[in-house]
MIDREN-837232 format. One record per residue: x, y, z of N, C-alpha, C in turn; residue number from 0; residue in three letters. Coordinates in steps of 0.1 Angstrom, whole numbers, plus 5000, padded with zeros to 4 digits. Atoms other than C-alpha are relative to their C-alpha. Example, Ala and Ser with C-alpha at 12.3 -4.5 7.8 and 13.67 -1.06 7.14 Angstrom:
<semi <5009, 4988, 5000>, <5123, 4955, 5078>, <5009, 5012, 5000>, 0, ALA>
<semi <4991, 4989, 5000>, <5137, 4989, 5071>, <4992, 5011, 5008>, 1, SER>
//
This chain:
<semi <4997, 4996, 5013>, <5941, 8936, 3922>, <5014, 4997, 4996>, 0, MET>
<semi <4985, 5003, 5003>, <5979, 8933, 3925>, <5002, 4985, 4999>, 1, LYS>
<semi <4998, 5014, 5001>, <5976, 8896, 3931>, <4996, 4995, 4986>, 2, ARG>
<semi <5005, 5005, 5013>, <5956, 8891, 3899>, <5010, 5004, 4989>, 3, ILE>
<semi <4990, 4996, 5010>, <5981, 8911, 3878>, <5012, 4992, 5001>, 4, LEU>
<semi <4988, 5008, 4998>, <6010, 8892, 3893>, <4998, 4986, 4995>, 5, PHE>
<semi <5003, 5013, 5005>, <5993, 8859, 3887>, <4999, 4999, 4985>, 6, SER>
<semi <5001, 5000, 5015>, <5985, 8868, 3851>, <5014, 5002, 4994>, 7, LEU>
<semi <4986, 4999, 5006>, <6021, 8879, 3845>, <5007, 4987, 5001>, 8, THR>
<semi <4994, 5013, 4998>, <6034, 8846, 3859>, <4995, 4990, 4990>, 9, ILE>
<semi <5007, 5009, 5009>, <6009, 8827, 3838>, <5005, 5002, 4985>, 10, LEU>
<semi <4996, 4997, 5013>, <6019, 8845, 3806>, <5015, 4996, 4998>, 11, LEU>
<semi <4986, 5004, 5001>, <6056, 8839, 3813>, <5002, 4985, 4998>, 12, LEU>
<semi <4999, 5014, 5000>, <6051, 8802, 3819>, <4995, 4994, 4987>, 13, VAL>
<semi <5007, 5005, 5012>, <6028, 8797, 3789>, <5009, 5003, 4987>, 14, SER>
<semi <4991, 4996, 5011>, <6054, 8814, 3766>, <5012, 4992, 4998>, 15, GLY>
<semi <4988, 5007, 5000>, <6081, 8789, 3773>, <4998, 4985, 4996>, 16, CYS>
<semi <5004, 5014, 5004>, <6068, 8759, 3754>, <5012, 4992, 4994>, 17, THR>
<semi <4989, 5007, 5007>, <6101, 8751, 3736>, <5013, 5001, 5009>, 18, ASP>
<semi <4989, 5000, 4991>, <6124, 8755, 3767>, <5003, 4987, 5006>, 19, ASP>
<semi <4996, 5013, 4993>, <6142, 8728, 3786>, <4990, 4998, 5011>, 20, LEU>
<semi <5009, 5004, 4989>, <6120, 8709, 3810>, <5009, 4995, 5011>, 21, LEU>
<semi <4993, 5005, 4989>, <6131, 8701, 3844>, <4992, 4988, 5006>, 22, PHE>
<semi <5006, 5012, 4995>, <6122, 8665, 3852>, <5011, 4991, 5006>, 23, SER>
<semi <4991, 5009, 4993>, <6138, 8638, 3873>, <4998, 4986, 4995>, 24, THR>
<semi <4987, 4996, 5006>, <6158, 8621, 3857>, <4997, 5005, 4986>, 25, PRO>
<semi <5001, 4996, 5013>, <6165, 8636, 3823>, <5013, 5002, 4993>, 26, SER>
<semi <4989, 4998, 5008>, <6189, 8639, 3794>, <4995, 5008, 4988>, 27, LEU>
<semi <5006, 4991, 5010>, <6183, 8669, 3771>, <5009, 5011, 4997>, 28, GLN>
<semi <4992, 4989, 5004>, <6198, 8698, 3752>, <4993, 5007, 4988>, 29, GLY>
<semi <5005, 4992, 5012>, <6190, 8725, 3726>, <5009, 4996, 4988>, 30, LYS>
<semi <4993, 5005, 5012>, <6199, 8711, 3692>, <5000, 5010, 4989>, 31, LEU>
<semi <4998, 4990, 5011>, <6213, 8735, 3665>, <4992, 5013, 5002>, 32, ASN>
<semi <5007, 4987, 4997>, <6197, 8765, 3683>, <4986, 5000, 4994>, 33, ASN>
<semi <5013, 5001, 5007>, <6164, 8752, 3668>, <4989, 4994, 5009>, 34, ASN>
<semi <5010, 5006, 4992>, <6146, 8729, 3692>, <5007, 4992, 5011>, 35, PHE>
<semi <4995, 5008, 4988>, <6150, 8710, 3725>, <4999, 4985, 4996>, 36, VAL>
<semi <5000, 5014, 5002>, <6161, 8674, 3720>, <5000, 4993, 5014>, 37, TRP>
<semi <5001, 5007, 4987>, <6150, 8651, 3749>, <5000, 4985, 4998>, 38, ARG>
<semi <4999, 5015, 5000>, <6159, 8615, 3754>, <4988, 4994, 5006>, 39, ALA>
<semi <5011, 5007, 4994>, <6129, 8593, 3760>, <5004, 4988, 5008>, 40, SER>
<semi <4994, 5011, 4992>, <6151, 8565, 3773>, <5015, 5003, 5002>, 41, ALA>
<semi <4986, 4997, 4997>, <6185, 8568, 3789>, <5005, 4992, 5012>, 42, PHE>
<semi <4993, 5007, 4989>, <6210, 8552, 3812>, <5015, 5003, 5000>, 43, SER>
<semi <4986, 4999, 5000>, <6246, 8553, 3823>, <5006, 4987, 5005>, 44, ALA>
<semi <4992, 5011, 4996>, <6272, 8527, 3828>, <5014, 5005, 5005>, 45, THR>
<semi <4987, 4997, 4995>, <6305, 8528, 3847>, <5009, 4988, 4999>, 46, VAL>
<semi <4990, 5011, 5001>, <6334, 8506, 3837>, <5014, 5006, 5001>, 47, VAL>
<semi <4986, 4995, 4999>, <6370, 8511, 3848>, <5000, 5015, 5002>, 48, SER>
<semi <5001, 4986, 4997>, <6361, 8546, 3861>, <4997, 5009, 4988>, 49, ASP>
<semi <5005, 4993, 5012>, <6347, 8556, 3827>, <4985, 5000, 5000>, 50, THR>
<semi <5014, 4999, 5000>, <6312, 8569, 3826>, <4995, 5001, 4985>, 51, ILE>
<semi <5005, 5000, 5014>, <6292, 8562, 3794>, <4985, 5002, 5002>, 52, ASN>
<semi <5014, 4997, 4999>, <6258, 8579, 3792>, <4994, 4999, 4986>, 53, ILE>
<semi <5007, 5002, 5013>, <6234, 8569, 3764>, <4985, 5004, 5001>, 54, LYS>
<semi <5014, 4996, 5000>, <6201, 8585, 3755>, <4994, 4998, 4986>, 55, GLY>
<semi <5007, 5003, 5012>, <6175, 8576, 3728>, <4987, 5008, 4999>, 56, TYR>
<semi <5013, 4994, 5003>, <6146, 8594, 3712>, <4997, 4996, 4985>, 57, ASN>
<semi <5003, 5006, 5013>, <6131, 8574, 3683>, <5013, 4994, 4994>, 58, GLY>
<semi <4988, 5005, 5007>, <6159, 8567, 3658>, <5013, 5008, 5003>, 59, ASN>
<semi <4988, 4992, 4996>, <6182, 8594, 3673>, <5006, 4996, 5013>, 60, ASN>
<semi <4994, 5003, 4987>, <6207, 8588, 3700>, <5012, 5010, 5003>, 61, SER>
<semi <4989, 4992, 4995>, <6232, 8607, 3721>, <5009, 4992, 5009>, 62, LEU>
<semi <4991, 5008, 4992>, <6263, 8591, 3737>, <5010, 5010, 5005>, 63, GLN>
<semi <4990, 4991, 4994>, <6285, 8610, 3762>, <5009, 4991, 5008>, 64, ILE>
<semi <4989, 5008, 4993>, <6318, 8594, 3774>, <5009, 5009, 5008>, 65, MET>
<semi <4992, 4993, 4991>, <6335, 8608, 3804>, <5011, 4991, 5006>, 66, ILE>
<semi <4990, 5010, 4997>, <6369, 8592, 3811>, <5004, 5000, 5015>, 67, PRO>
<semi <4997, 5000, 4986>, <6367, 8596, 3849>, <4987, 5001, 5008>, 68, ALA>
<semi <5012, 4998, 4992>, <6343, 8596, 3878>, <5002, 5012, 5009>, 69, THR>
<semi <4997, 4988, 4991>, <6359, 8628, 3894>, <4991, 5012, 4995>, 70, SER>
<semi <5008, 4988, 5003>, <6337, 8659, 3896>, <5009, 5010, 4993>, 71, ILE>
<semi <4992, 4991, 5007>, <6350, 8685, 3872>, <4996, 5002, 4986>, 72, GLY>
<semi <5002, 4997, 5014>, <6352, 8698, 3836>, <5009, 4991, 4991>, 73, ASN>
<semi <4994, 5009, 5009>, <6361, 8676, 3807>, <4999, 5007, 4986>, 74, TYR>
<semi <5001, 4994, 5013>, <6370, 8694, 3774>, <4998, 4990, 4989>, 75, GLY>
<semi <5003, 5008, 5012>, <6359, 8681, 3741>, <5007, 5006, 4988>, 76, LEU>
<semi <4993, 4997, 5013>, <6380, 8681, 3709>, <5003, 4987, 4993>, 77, SER>
<semi <4997, 5013, 5008>, <6392, 8657, 3682>, <5011, 4992, 5007>, 78, SER>
<semi <4989, 5007, 4993>, <6421, 8648, 3705>, <4998, 4997, 5015>, 79, SER>
<semi <5003, 5002, 4986>, <6404, 8646, 3739>, <4996, 4986, 5004>, 80, SER>
<semi <5004, 5014, 4995>, <6397, 8615, 3760>, <4985, 5000, 5002>, 81, PHE>
<semi <5015, 4999, 4999>, <6361, 8627, 3767>, <4995, 5002, 4986>, 82, ALA>
<semi <5006, 4999, 5013>, <6338, 8625, 3737>, <4985, 5000, 5000>, 83, SER>
<semi <5015, 5001, 5002>, <6302, 8629, 3725>, <4997, 4997, 4986>, 84, VAL>
<semi <5005, 5003, 5014>, <6285, 8614, 3695>, <4985, 5001, 5000>, 85, SER>
<semi <5015, 4998, 5002>, <6250, 8621, 3682>, <4996, 4994, 4987>, 86, PHE>
<semi <5004, 5006, 5013>, <6232, 8601, 3656>, <4985, 5005, 4997>, 87, MET>
<semi <5013, 4995, 5004>, <6203, 8617, 3637>, <4998, 4997, 4986>, 88, GLN>
<semi <5004, 5003, 5014>, <6185, 8605, 3606>, <5011, 4992, 4993>, 89, ASP>
<semi <4990, 5009, 5006>, <6213, 8579, 3600>, <5013, 5006, 4998>, 90, GLY>
<semi <4987, 4993, 5000>, <6241, 8604, 3602>, <5006, 5001, 5014>, 91, LEU>
<semi <4994, 4999, 4987>, <6266, 8602, 3631>, <5010, 5012, 5000>, 92, THR>
<semi <4991, 4989, 4998>, <6283, 8633, 3644>, <5008, 4997, 5013>, 93, TYR>
<semi <4991, 5003, 4989>, <6313, 8631, 3668>, <5009, 5012, 5003>, 94, SER>
<semi <4990, 4990, 4997>, <6335, 8655, 3687>, <5014, 4995, 4997>, 95, THR>
<semi <4986, 5005, 5004>, <6364, 8633, 3676>, <5003, 5003, 4985>, 96, LEU>
<semi <4998, 4996, 5014>, <6359, 8646, 3640>, <5000, 5015, 4999>, 97, ASN>
<semi <5000, 4985, 5003>, <6366, 8681, 3627>, <4994, 5002, 4987>, 98, ASN>
<semi <5006, 4996, 5013>, <6351, 8700, 3598>, <5009, 4998, 4989>, 99, GLY>
<semi <4992, 5003, 5012>, <6363, 8694, 3563>, <5007, 5013, 4994>, 100, SER>
<semi <4995, 4988, 5007>, <6370, 8730, 3552>, <5013, 5005, 5005>, 101, SER>
<semi <4988, 4996, 4995>, <6399, 8735, 3575>, <5001, 5014, 5004>, 102, GLY>
<semi <5000, 4985, 4997>, <6389, 8771, 3582>, <4995, 5002, 5015>, 103, LEU>
<semi <5004, 4998, 4986>, <6387, 8768, 3620>, <4988, 4992, 5004>, 104, GLY>
<semi <5012, 5008, 4997>, <6359, 8742, 3619>, <5005, 4988, 5008>, 105, GLN>
<semi <4996, 5011, 4991>, <6371, 8722, 3649>, <4989, 4996, 5009>, 106, LEU>
<semi <5010, 5004, 4990>, <6349, 8701, 3671>, <5005, 5006, 5014>, 107, SER>
<semi <4996, 4995, 4987>, <6348, 8715, 3706>, <4988, 4998, 5009>, 108, ASP>
<semi <5011, 5002, 4991>, <6327, 8715, 3737>, <5005, 4998, 5014>, 109, GLY>
<semi <4996, 5002, 4987>, <6327, 8708, 3774>, <4989, 4992, 5007>, 110, LEU>
<semi <5008, 5007, 4991>, <6312, 8683, 3798>, <5003, 5003, 5014>, 111, ILE>
<semi <4998, 4997, 4986>, <6308, 8694, 3834>, <4993, 4989, 5008>, 112, GLU>
<semi <5005, 5010, 4991>, <6304, 8664, 3857>, <4997, 5007, 5014>, 113, LEU>
<semi <5004, 4993, 4987>, <6285, 8679, 3887>, <4998, 4991, 5011>, 114, ILE>
<semi <5003, 5010, 4989>, <6275, 8648, 3906>, <5001, 4986, 4995>, 115, GLU>
<semi <4999, 5014, 5002>, <6285, 8612, 3906>, <4997, 4993, 5013>, 116, TYR>
<semi <5005, 5006, 4988>, <6266, 8593, 3932>, <5000, 4985, 4999>, 117, ASN>
<semi <4999, 5014, 5002>, <6278, 8557, 3934>, <4991, 4992, 5010>, 118, ALA>
<semi <5009, 5006, 4991>, <6256, 8549, 3964>, <4986, 4999, 4995>, 119, GLU>
<semi <5014, 4999, 5006>, <6223, 8561, 3949>, <5000, 4997, 4985>, 120, GLU>
<semi <4998, 5005, 5013>, <6236, 8551, 3915>, <4994, 5010, 4989>, 121, ARG>
<semi <5004, 4991, 5011>, <6231, 8582, 3893>, <5011, 5010, 4998>, 122, TYR>
<semi <4990, 4990, 5004>, <6251, 8609, 3875>, <4993, 5013, 4995>, 123, VAL>
<semi <5005, 4987, 5005>, <6244, 8646, 3868>, <5011, 5009, 4995>, 124, SER>
<semi <4990, 4991, 5006>, <6261, 8673, 3848>, <4993, 5009, 4989>, 125, GLY>
<semi <5004, 4991, 5011>, <6259, 8698, 3820>, <5010, 4998, 4988>, 126, GLU>
<semi <4991, 5001, 5011>, <6273, 8699, 3785>, <4996, 5009, 4989>, 127, PHE>
<semi <5003, 4994, 5013>, <6276, 8717, 3752>, <5011, 4995, 4990>, 128, TRP>
<semi <4990, 5005, 5009>, <6294, 8707, 3720>, <4996, 5003, 4986>, 129, PHE>
<semi <5002, 5000, 5015>, <6298, 8711, 3682>, <5008, 4987, 4995>, 130, THR>
<semi <4995, 5012, 5005>, <6304, 8678, 3665>, <4998, 4999, 4985>, 131, ALA>
<semi <5000, 5001, 5015>, <6311, 8668, 3628>, <4998, 4986, 4996>, 132, TYR>
<semi <5001, 5013, 5006>, <6302, 8639, 3606>, <5014, 4995, 4997>, 133, SER>
<semi <4987, 5006, 5002>, <6330, 8615, 3597>, <5008, 5007, 4988>, 134, SER>
<semi <4993, 4993, 5011>, <6337, 8633, 3564>, <5002, 5015, 5002>, 135, ASN>
<semi <4998, 4986, 4996>, <6335, 8667, 3581>, <4991, 5010, 4993>, 136, GLY>
<semi <5009, 4991, 5008>, <6308, 8681, 3558>, <4988, 5005, 5008>, 137, ASP>
<semi <5012, 4997, 4992>, <6280, 8682, 3584>, <5003, 5002, 5015>, 138, TYR>
<semi <4997, 4998, 4985>, <6278, 8694, 3620>, <4987, 5000, 5007>, 139, SER>
<semi <5011, 4999, 4990>, <6255, 8692, 3650>, <5005, 5008, 5012>, 140, ALA>
<semi <4996, 4992, 4989>, <6255, 8716, 3678>, <4990, 4999, 5012>, 141, ASN>
<semi <5008, 5001, 4988>, <6241, 8711, 3713>, <5004, 5012, 5010>, 142, PHE>
<semi <4997, 4990, 4990>, <6238, 8740, 3738>, <4990, 4997, 5012>, 143, THR>
<semi <5008, 5001, 4988>, <6223, 8741, 3773>, <4997, 4985, 5003>, 144, ILE>
<semi <5002, 5014, 4998>, <6227, 8703, 3777>, <4999, 4997, 5015>, 145, GLY>
<semi <5002, 5004, 4986>, <6215, 8687, 3809>, <5000, 4985, 5002>, 146, ARG>
<semi <5001, 5014, 4995>, <6222, 8654, 3825>, <4996, 5000, 5014>, 147, ILE>
<semi <5006, 4998, 4986>, <6200, 8652, 3856>, <4996, 4986, 5005>, 148, PHE>
<semi <5003, 5013, 4993>, <6201, 8621, 3878>, <4998, 4988, 4991>, 149, LYS>
<semi <5001, 5011, 5009>, <6206, 8597, 3850>, <5004, 4987, 5007>, 150, VAL>
<semi <4997, 5012, 4992>, <6205, 8562, 3866>, <5012, 4992, 4994>, 151, PRO>
<semi <4989, 5009, 5004>, <6236, 8540, 3865>, <4994, 4986, 5000>, 152, ILE>
<semi <5008, 5012, 5003>, <6223, 8508, 3850>, <5008, 4987, 5005>, 153, ALA>
<semi <4993, 5012, 4996>, <6251, 8483, 3858>, <5008, 5001, 5013>, 154, THR>
<semi <4992, 4999, 4987>, <6270, 8475, 3890>, <5013, 5007, 4998>, 155, PRO>
<semi <4987, 4992, 5000>, <6299, 8498, 3897>, <5010, 4991, 5006>, 156, ILE>
<semi <4990, 5010, 4995>, <6330, 8476, 3901>, <5008, 5006, 5012>, 157, PRO>
//
């Protein structure tokens, strides 16, 4: 009887998580505007001059993450940082290089944590979160719980 109750509890917990992040290999995904999980259906990374550029696409939407080094660690995001993220949705582009227009503390921010850079097996993994603004600063996009998991490096590493 205890096994049945335990199994039923696990089943209910798993079935209630329909809008949570999925763990698949490889993947690029994050929670968009605390509303739903955005998942790239196609993605890849390139490395040029020790700069990692990760791109993901889902329909007409795209996410681009630029990390200015291949060293494991944290890379802060702001309008003046070397690391950056841009997200395009419904024809509007949001970037961490832009700030909000009201000037009341609406600054782009975020963090990219490069957890794994594997040049031999040719993949990159990490986590991210960010708030980015449109070029005029009137609109924002926010990603939380972002995951970069074993995204393949598409071009030869110099």
